N, C-alpha and C positions, 0 to 999 in steps of 0.2 A: 607499749610506749610508757617510758618512765616520766617522772615529774619535771626533770630538766629538759627533756625535748619538748614537752607540752608548754613550758614556761617560755622557752626559746621561740617557739612558733608564735605564741601569743604576743610577745614583746615585738617581733617582727611585723605582725599584722597591725598591732596597735600603732607602731611607729610609722608604717606606711600610711595608715588612715589619717594620722595627724599630719603627716607631711602633705598629703594631696588635698586634704580639706582645709588645713590652716586654722581650724577652730570650730567652735559650735556656738549656737545661740538658743536661748530659751526665753520663755514669757513667765514673768512671776507677777501674781496678783497680790496687791497689798490693799488693805482697808484704810483709806484716808480719813474718814469720818463715819460715825454711826450715831444718829440722833433719833432715838425712838425706832420706829419701824423703817426709817430711811437709812440706807447705807451706801456710802460712796466708795466704790472700789477703783483702783488705778492699776492698769496693765502696764508693766514695765518690761521692755525687751532688753535682755542682758546678752552680751556676747563675751565669749572666752576664746582668746587667741592662743594658739599653741605654737611656741617658738620652734623654728625649723631645726635648731641645733638640738632641742630636746627629742624631736621626732627621729633625727639622724642617730643620736646617741642610743635611742631605743632599739633601732634596727641593728646597729652594731652590737649592743650588748646581747640582743636576741641571737644574733649570729654566733657570738662567741659561747653562749650558754648552750646552743644547739650543737655546735661542734664538740664541746666538752662532753655533752650528753651522749654523743655517738662514741667518743673515744673510750668512755667508761664501760660501754657494753661489751 
């Protein structure tokens, strides 16, 4: 397998994952205050939304790269 085929497959997989999940979330720890041995931390939940047009574009671009990778061989 050459690099174009692998790139095409990765783009298709990532595009489908973004399309079906819609985004991801993570928890971020921040230190709000630190007074001597006492430390106050805050856990914030952040979420990142992946637009559907971006996921669809990754799938289409992956398909184009995959097809071009097969034509070169």
